[in-house]
C-alpha positions in Angstrom: -61.1 64.0 -103.8 -57.7 63.0 -102.3 -57.1 64.0 -98.7 -53.8 65.8 -98.3 -51.7 64.4 -95.5 -50.3 67.7 -94.3 -49.7 67.4 -90.6 -49.0 70.2 -88.2 -45.4 69.4 -87.4 -44.9 71.9 -84.6 -44.2 69.9 -81.5 -46.2 70.9 -78.5 -43.7 72.4 -76.3 -44.7 73.7 -72.9 -44.4 77.5 -72.6 -41.5 78.4 -70.2 -42.8 79.6 -66.9 -41.6 83.1 -66.4 -40.4 84.0 -62.9 -42.3 87.3 -63.0 -45.7 85.5 -62.8 -48.1 87.5 -60.5 -47.0 86.7 -57.0 -50.3 86.7 -55.1 -50.4 84.5 -52.1 -52.1 81.6 -53.8 -54.8 79.7 -51.9 -55.2 76.2 -53.2 -58.3 76.2 -55.4 -59.8 73.3 -53.4 -58.9 74.6 -50.0 -62.0 74.4 -47.8 -63.3 77.7 -46.3 -64.7 77.8 -42.8 -67.1 80.7 -41.9 -68.1 81.1 -38.4 -71.4 82.9 -38.0 -71.1 85.1 -34.8 -73.8 84.2 -32.2 -76.6 86.8 -32.2 -76.3 87.4 -35.9 -79.3 88.4 -38.0 -80.7 85.7 -40.3 -80.1 88.1 -43.2 -76.4 87.6 -42.7 -76.7 84.0 -44.0 -78.4 85.3 -47.2 -75.7 87.9 -47.6 -73.0 85.2 -47.3 -74.8 82.9 -49.7 -75.1 85.7 -52.3 -71.4 86.4 -52.0 -70.5 82.8 -52.3 -72.6 82.3 -55.4 -70.5 85.0 -57.1 -67.4 82.8 -56.9 -68.2 79.3 -58.2 -65.2 76.8 -57.9 -64.0 73.7 -56.2 -63.6 74.6 -52.6 -66.0 73.2 -50.0 -67.5 75.6 -47.6 -68.1 74.9 -43.9 -70.6 77.1 -42.0 -70.1 77.1 -38.2 -73.4 78.1 -36.7 -74.0 79.0 -33.1 -75.5 75.9 -31.4 -78.0 77.4 -28.9 -75.3 78.9 -26.8 -73.2 75.8 -26.5 -70.4 76.0 -29.1 -71.0 75.6 -32.7 -72.4 73.1 -35.2 -70.6 72.8 -38.5 -72.6 72.4 -41.7 -71.0 71.7 -45.1 -73.0 73.6 -47.6 -73.7 72.5 -51.1 -72.3 75.6 -52.8 -68.6 75.2 -53.7 -66.4 78.3 -54.3 -63.2 79.5 -55.7 -61.3 80.9 -52.7 -60.0 84.2 -54.2 -58.5 86.9 -52.1 -61.5 89.1 -53.0 -64.0 86.5 -51.8 -62.1 86.0 -48.6 -62.0 89.8 -48.0 -65.8 90.1 -48.7 -66.5 87.3 -46.2 -64.3 88.9 -43.6 -66.2 92.2 -44.1 -69.5 90.3 -43.4 -68.6 88.1 -40.4 -65.3 89.6 -39.1 -61.7 88.7 -39.9 -61.4 86.2 -37.1 -64.4 84.2 -38.3 -63.1 83.2 -41.8 -60.5 80.5 -42.0 
């Protein structure tokens, strides 16, 4: 059994980038998301946020800003990392309010 030395001679050329690629305001995939939990929020809100985040696994860190006994906020970096898609951002804004997602 002699091995044939047929090589694939097509050179790997990068596909040209078309200018008509979808123009969505691209958020960097590792851009951290900050979610401020409004003071007086129900505990169930955290579960809802967590469930939403779990649906978008990715590279971006998530910071939760929790009300700190009436004096400002404490920031907690959670373990879950996400892909900051426009859909995810919109869902978070629906949960905590537009001004509370950064």
